[in-house]
C-alpha positions as CSV (number, residue, x, y, z in Angstrom):
1,M,56.2,0.3,-7.7
2,P,53.0,1.6,-9.3
3,D,52.7,1.3,-13.1
4,P,53.0,4.9,-14.3
5,E,50.7,4.3,-17.3
6,L,48.0,2.8,-15.0
7,V,48.4,5.8,-12.7
8,K,47.9,8.1,-15.7
9,Q,44.9,6.2,-16.9
10,F,43.2,6.3,-13.5
11,G,44.0,10.0,-13.1
12,A,42.2,10.6,-16.4
13,R,39.3,8.6,-15.1
14,L,39.2,10.6,-11.8
15,L,39.2,13.8,-13.8
16,G,36.1,12.6,-15.6
17,I,34.5,11.6,-12.3
18,Y,35.2,15.0,-10.6
19,T,34.1,16.8,-13.8
20,G,30.8,14.9,-13.7
21,G,30.3,16.0,-10.1
22,V,30.7,19.6,-11.1
23,L,28.5,19.2,-14.2
24,T,25.7,17.6,-12.1
25,K,25.5,20.8,-10.1
26,L,25.5,22.9,-13.2
27,I,22.7,20.8,-14.8
28,D,20.7,21.2,-11.7
29,L,21.3,25.0,-11.8
30,G,20.3,25.2,-15.5
31,Y,17.2,23.2,-14.8
32,Q,16.1,25.3,-11.9
33,V,16.6,28.7,-13.6
34,G,15.1,27.5,-16.9
35,L,18.1,27.7,-19.2
36,F,17.6,24.4,-20.9
37,E,14.0,25.2,-21.7
38,A,15.0,28.6,-23.0
39,A,17.7,27.1,-25.1
40,K,15.4,24.6,-26.7
41,S,13.7,27.2,-28.9
42,G,16.9,27.8,-30.9
43,A,20.5,29.0,-31.1
44,A,21.2,32.3,-29.2
45,T,24.0,34.5,-27.9
46,S,24.6,34.6,-24.2
47,H,22.8,37.9,-24.1
48,A,19.8,36.6,-26.0
49,L,19.6,33.5,-24.0
50,A,19.8,35.5,-20.7
51,E,17.0,37.7,-22.0
52,R,14.8,34.7,-22.9
53,A,15.3,33.2,-19.4
54,G,15.1,36.5,-17.5
55,L,18.6,36.1,-16.1
56,K,21.9,38.0,-15.7
57,E,24.1,37.6,-18.8
58,R,27.4,37.3,-17.1
59,Y,26.3,34.2,-15.1
60,V,24.7,32.7,-18.1
61,R,27.8,33.2,-20.2
62,E,30.0,31.3,-17.7
63,W,27.5,28.5,-17.3
64,L,27.4,28.2,-21.1
65,A,31.1,27.9,-21.3
66,A,31.0,24.9,-19.1
67,M,28.1,23.5,-21.2
68,V,30.1,24.0,-24.4
69,T,33.4,22.5,-23.2
70,S,31.6,19.5,-21.7
71,G,29.8,18.8,-25.0
72,I,26.3,19.5,-23.8
73,F,25.9,22.7,-25.9
74,L,27.5,23.6,-29.3
75,Y,29.1,27.0,-29.9
76,D,29.6,28.9,-33.2
77,A,32.5,31.3,-32.7
78,K,31.6,33.4,-35.7
79,T,28.0,34.2,-34.6
80,R,28.8,33.7,-30.9
81,E,25.7,31.6,-30.7
82,Y,25.1,28.7,-28.3
83,R,22.9,25.8,-29.3
84,L,21.4,22.9,-27.5
85,P,21.2,20.0,-30.0
86,E,17.8,18.5,-30.4
87,E,19.1,15.1,-29.3
88,H,20.4,16.6,-26.1
89,A,17.2,18.5,-25.5
90,V,15.3,15.2,-25.4
91,L,17.1,14.3,-22.2
92,L,17.2,17.7,-20.6
93,T,13.9,19.4,-21.3
94,G,10.1,18.9,-21.4
95,N,7.6,16.9,-19.4
96,A,8.3,13.5,-20.9
97,H,9.9,10.7,-18.8
98,T,13.1,11.1,-21.0
99,N,13.9,14.4,-19.2
100,T,16.7,13.4,-16.8
101,A,17.4,16.9,-15.5
102,P,15.5,16.4,-12.3
103,M,17.9,13.7,-11.3
104,S,20.6,16.3,-10.9
105,R,18.7,18.0,-8.1
106,M,18.2,14.7,-6.3
107,I,21.9,13.9,-6.5
108,N,22.8,17.4,-5.2
109,H,20.3,17.1,-2.4
110,F,21.7,13.8,-1.3
111,G,25.1,15.5,-1.2
112,S,23.8,18.0,1.3
113,Q,23.7,15.3,3.9
114,L,27.4,14.4,3.6
115,Q,28.5,15.6,7.0
116,R,25.7,13.6,8.7
117,L,26.8,10.6,6.7
118,V,30.4,11.1,7.9
119,G,29.0,10.8,11.4
120,C,27.1,7.6,10.5
121,F,30.4,6.0,9.3
122,R,32.0,6.8,12.6
123,D,29.2,6.4,15.1
124,G,26.6,4.2,13.3
125,G,22.9,5.0,13.2
126,G,21.3,6.7,10.3
127,I,19.8,9.9,9.0
128,A,16.2,10.7,9.8
129,Y,13.9,10.9,6.8
130,A,12.8,14.4,8.0
131,A,16.3,15.6,7.2
132,Y,15.7,15.0,3.5
133,R,12.3,16.5,3.3
134,P,10.5,18.4,1.8
135,V,13.1,18.5,-1.0
136,F,13.3,14.7,-1.4
137,T,9.5,14.5,-1.8
138,Q,9.6,17.2,-4.4
139,C,12.5,15.5,-6.3
140,M,10.8,12.2,-6.3
141,D,7.5,13.7,-7.5
142,D,9.3,15.7,-10.2
143,S,10.9,12.5,-11.6
144,W,8.2,9.9,-11.1
145,R,5.4,12.2,-12.2
146,R,6.8,12.2,-15.7
147,I,7.4,8.5,-15.6
148,Y,3.8,7.8,-14.5
149,D,2.4,10.2,-17.1
150,N,4.3,8.5,-19.9
151,L,4.8,4.9,-18.9
152,L,2.4,3.8,-16.1
153,V,-0.6,2.5,-18.0
154,S,1.0,1.1,-21.2
155,G,4.4,0.3,-19.8
156,F,4.3,-0.9,-16.2
157,I,0.6,-2.0,-16.0
158,G,0.6,-3.2,-19.6
159,A,3.7,-5.4,-18.9
160,V,1.7,-7.7,-16.5
161,P,-0.4,-10.2,-18.4
162,G,-4.1,-9.7,-17.7
163,L,-3.8,-6.7,-15.5
164,T,-5.1,-4.1,-17.9
165,E,-8.2,-6.2,-18.6
166,A,-8.9,-6.8,-14.9
167,L,-8.6,-3.0,-14.2
168,K,-11.0,-2.3,-17.0
169,S,-13.5,-4.8,-15.5
170,G,-13.2,-3.3,-12.0
171,I,-11.0,-4.4,-9.1
172,S,-9.8,-2.9,-5.8
173,V,-6.3,-1.5,-5.8
174,L,-3.9,-0.3,-3.1
175,D,-0.6,1.4,-3.6
176,I,1.7,1.2,-0.5
177,G,4.2,4.0,-0.1
178,C,2.1,6.1,-2.6
179,G,3.9,9.4,-2.0
180,T,1.9,12.2,-3.6
181,G,-0.5,9.7,-5.2
182,H,0.0,10.5,-8.8
183,A,0.1,6.9,-9.9
184,M,-3.2,6.0,-8.3
185,N,-4.8,9.2,-9.6
186,I,-3.7,8.4,-13.2
187,L,-5.0,4.8,-12.9
188,A,-8.3,6.0,-11.3
189,R,-8.9,8.3,-14.3
190,E,-7.9,5.6,-16.8
191,F,-10.0,2.8,-15.2
192,P,-13.2,4.3,-13.7
193,K,-14.7,0.9,-12.9
194,S,-11.9,0.1,-10.4
195,Q,-11.4,1.5,-6.9
196,F,-8.0,2.9,-5.9
197,A,-6.4,3.7,-2.5
198,G,-3.0,5.0,-1.5
199,Y,-1.3,4.7,1.8
200,D,1.8,6.6,3.0
201,F,3.1,7.9,6.3
202,A,3.9,11.4,5.0
203,E,0.9,13.6,5.9
204,D,1.9,16.4,3.4
205,A,2.2,13.9,0.6
206,I,-1.2,12.4,1.3
207,A,-2.6,15.9,1.4
208,Q,-1.2,16.6,-2.1
209,A,-2.6,13.3,-3.3
210,R,-6.1,14.1,-2.0
211,E,-5.9,17.6,-3.6
212,E,-4.9,16.2,-7.0
213,A,-7.8,13.7,-6.8
214,R,-10.2,16.5,-6.1
215,E,-8.9,18.6,-8.9
216,M,-9.2,15.7,-11.3
217,G,-12.7,15.1,-10.2
218,L,-12.1,11.5,-9.1
219,S,-14.6,9.6,-7.0
220,N,-12.7,6.3,-7.1
221,A,-9.4,7.3,-5.5
222,S,-8.8,7.8,-1.8
223,F,-5.7,8.3,0.3
224,K,-4.8,7.7,4.0
225,V,-1.9,8.1,6.4
226,V,-1.2,4.5,7.3
227,D,1.8,2.5,8.5
228,V,2.1,0.0,5.7
229,A,3.9,-2.5,7.9
230,A,0.7,-3.0,9.8
231,L,-2.1,-2.9,7.2
232,P,-5.6,-3.4,8.6
233,A,-7.2,-6.8,8.1
234,D,-9.9,-5.3,6.0
235,P,-10.5,-4.2,3.4
236,K,-8.8,-6.8,1.1
237,F,-7.4,-5.7,-2.2
238,D,-7.3,-7.5,-5.6
239,L,-4.1,-5.7,-6.5
240,I,-1.4,-4.1,-4.3
241,T,1.4,-2.1,-5.9
242,A,4.7,-0.7,-4.5
243,F,6.7,1.6,-6.8
244,D,10.3,2.0,-5.7
245,A,9.2,1.8,-2.0
246,I,10.0,-1.5,-0.3
247,H,13.8,-1.2,0.0
248,D,13.4,2.1,1.9
249,Q,11.3,0.6,4.6
250,R,12.4,0.2,8.2
251,A,11.0,-3.3,8.2
252,P,10.6,-4.5,4.6
253,A,9.8,-8.1,5.6
254,E,6.9,-6.9,7.8
255,V,5.6,-4.7,5.0
256,L,5.7,-7.6,2.5
257,R,3.9,-9.9,5.0
258,S,1.4,-7.2,5.6
259,A,0.8,-6.8,1.9
260,C,0.4,-10.6,1.5
261,R,-2.3,-10.7,4.2
262,A,-4.1,-7.7,2.7
263,L,-4.5,-9.4,-0.7
264,A,-7.9,-10.9,-1.6
265,P,-7.9,-14.6,-2.6
266,G,-6.3,-14.8,-6.0
267,G,-4.9,-11.3,-5.7
268,T,-1.7,-9.9,-7.2
269,F,1.2,-8.0,-5.7
270,V,3.2,-5.9,-8.2
271,M,6.5,-4.5,-6.9
272,I,8.6,-2.2,-9.0
273,E,12.3,-2.2,-7.9
274,F,15.7,-1.6,-9.4
275,K,17.1,-4.2,-11.7
276,F,20.3,-5.6,-10.0
277,S,21.8,-8.7,-8.7
278,S,22.2,-9.2,-5.0
279,H,25.8,-10.0,-5.6
280,V,28.1,-7.1,-6.2
281,E,30.4,-9.0,-8.6
282,E,27.4,-9.6,-10.9
283,N,26.7,-5.8,-11.0
284,V,30.2,-4.9,-12.3
285,G,29.8,-3.5,-15.7
286,N,26.2,-2.4,-15.1
287,P,26.2,1.3,-15.9
288,F,23.5,2.1,-13.3
289,A,25.3,0.2,-10.5
290,P,27.7,2.9,-9.1
291,M,25.0,5.6,-9.0
292,F,22.4,3.4,-7.3
293,Y,24.9,2.0,-4.7
294,G,25.6,5.7,-4.1
295,F,21.9,6.6,-3.7
296,S,21.6,3.7,-1.3
297,L,24.5,5.0,0.8
298,M,23.3,8.6,0.8
299,H,19.6,8.0,1.3
300,C,17.9,4.7,1.3
301,M,20.1,2.8,3.8
302,P,20.6,5.6,6.4
303,V,16.9,6.4,6.4
304,S,16.1,2.8,7.3
305,L,18.9,2.5,9.8
306,A,17.8,5.8,11.5
307,L,14.6,3.9,12.5
308,D,16.6,0.9,13.7
309,G,15.6,-0.8,10.5
310,E,17.2,-3.4,8.3
311,G,19.0,-1.0,6.0
312,L,18.4,-3.2,2.9
313,G,19.6,-0.5,0.5
314,T,18.6,0.3,-3.0
315,V,20.6,-2.5,-4.6
316,W,19.1,-5.4,-2.6
317,G,18.8,-7.2,-5.8
318,E,16.6,-9.9,-7.4
319,Q,17.8,-12.8,-5.3
320,T,17.2,-11.1,-2.0
321,A,13.9,-9.7,-3.2
322,R,12.7,-13.2,-4.2
323,K,13.7,-14.6,-0.7
324,Y,11.8,-11.8,1.1
325,L,8.7,-12.4,-1.1
326,A,8.8,-16.1,-0.5
327,D,9.2,-15.6,3.3
328,A,6.3,-13.2,3.2
329,G,4.0,-15.9,1.9
330,F,4.1,-15.4,-1.9
331,G,4.4,-18.8,-3.5
332,Q,4.5,-17.6,-7.1
333,V,7.0,-14.9,-8.1
334,S,7.9,-13.9,-11.6
335,V,10.2,-11.0,-12.7
336,L,9.4,-9.0,-15.8
337,D,11.2,-6.3,-17.7
338,S,9.9,-2.8,-17.3
339,P,9.8,0.0,-19.8
340,R,12.8,1.5,-17.9
341,P,16.1,-0.4,-18.2
342,Q,17.0,0.3,-14.6
343,N,13.8,-1.2,-13.2
344,C,12.1,-4.6,-13.1
345,I,8.7,-5.7,-12.2
346,F,8.1,-8.4,-9.5
347,V,4.7,-10.1,-9.9
348,A,3.8,-12.1,-6.8
349,R,0.8,-14.2,-5.8
350,Q,0.1,-16.3,-2.7
């Protein structure tokens, strides 16, 4: 017979899980309609907050009730004012990398593919990347743009010994799976003596990258639609980067071999991936693990499998990544901490 106390404990945990699912949707809602930003300027009644945000008070009031009872907002029953604590605003407002509100939209967007995923469980196959776009591209850009703005130069680049100095002197750089190209454009602005290129297979993302480079007045950044599993033999690059891109690929082994061939002698490959073990038992207790296994299941794995790919998944882990890098021809591999606890930096050389 089941232990009644353990049943009760697990029931309480399930309530927390389901409540978190609902609140994820409400955080997304508040982010999209500007309620968090409106609340950041100070305590307000539901009427005042609705007026600030240009919204309907009745809907705002119900949303606020969920925010108060979940502990996201505070409420003064005497003044009927709602307040977003400054410490909470750090994680839900602004343009800094600490704003996690965009993550809620990503999670909800993944959930929109649930019925397709049911079919994958029953029939195999995957979900075409096109099914997630353009919203997925927008979500990734929304999150990573903040990260790049705040952490790219001093955090990710600065973590790799000697890399900042090399970029200042002038080297050639390629970013594979560059998306909308914001990382390369930031680096091109920061290091004018270096030349930067970005490759991606999404034509609309490349168009955005080119437009941003034009708006920033950059002459040392260029972007092309290229299959990164078959990089051309020339030109060679002194530095190749991949930000959260390899595990999604149809053929990650081919992409890594292609990157290795495209490196100039003495060149460096820098791969940003998620910081996990390849063994599930070693990820137990990691607070990021359940969410990223879920991301893998709802996006990264089915996108790869839809192309008859390997379906590596988001949590392929350090051990598997090291093996793939070695098989690709990288004889020297080190793993560094990144400025984000959920990421690590693989630094590989031939």
